[in-house]
N, C-alpha and C positions, 0 to 999 in steps of 0.2 A: 656460575656466580653472577647473579643479577642484583643490581642495587635497586632499592625501592623507587618506584616512579619511572622506571625505564621501560619503554615499549618500542622505541625506535631502534632499528638495526641498520648497519652499513656493511657492505661487502668490499673485500680487498679489490683494488683497482678503481674504486670510486674516488671522487673528490668531495668528501662530505663537509669540508670546511673546518674551521678551528674548533677544538674541543677535546674531550677525553673519549677514548674508545677502548672498551674492555672486551677481550677475547671471550667468546661464549663457551669455549672448551676449557681453557686453562686459567682464565682470569687475568692474564697479563694486560697491563694498561699501556696503551700507545697514546701519546699526546701529539696533536697537530696544531701548529700555530699559524699556518698559512692557509689562505682560502683556495689556493691552487695546488696544494700538495696531495699526492695520491696516498690512499690508505694501502699499506702493504700487508702481505700475509703475515700472520703472527710469527715473530722470530723464534718463539719457543716451541710451538706445536704445528705450525704451518696451516692453522685454521684460517678461513677466509671471512668469517662472520664476526661482527662486533656489536655490542650494545653501545648506543650513542649517548653521550652526555655533552651536547653542544655548549659552546661558550655562550653564556647568557648575560654577561656583564658589559657587553659592548654598548657604547653610547649610541642612542638613536640618530644623532647627527653625524656619525661616522659612516659614510656610505661607500667610499672608494679607498683604494690603497694610498692615494695622495692625501686624503683626510687623516689617515693614520699617521703619516709622516709630519703633517702640518695641521693638527686638529683645530677646528673652529673654536673661537673664543667662547667660553661659557658665559651665559647671561647671569648677571648678579641680581 
């Protein structure tokens, strides 16, 4: 089950960053919110490969975990 526009993959054990990861075997979706979280084997079928849908709405001025907690003021 591949969504249109997806060509990037990630393997269990990697730290791929925030986003949605769809198991290439069963289609189960795993969501990661942290930049340092490991991608785990699929809980449903134990597959280790995922199609990646990285988070793309992160503000360009957010560069560190501290910026997330205290975001810079937006210019008006």
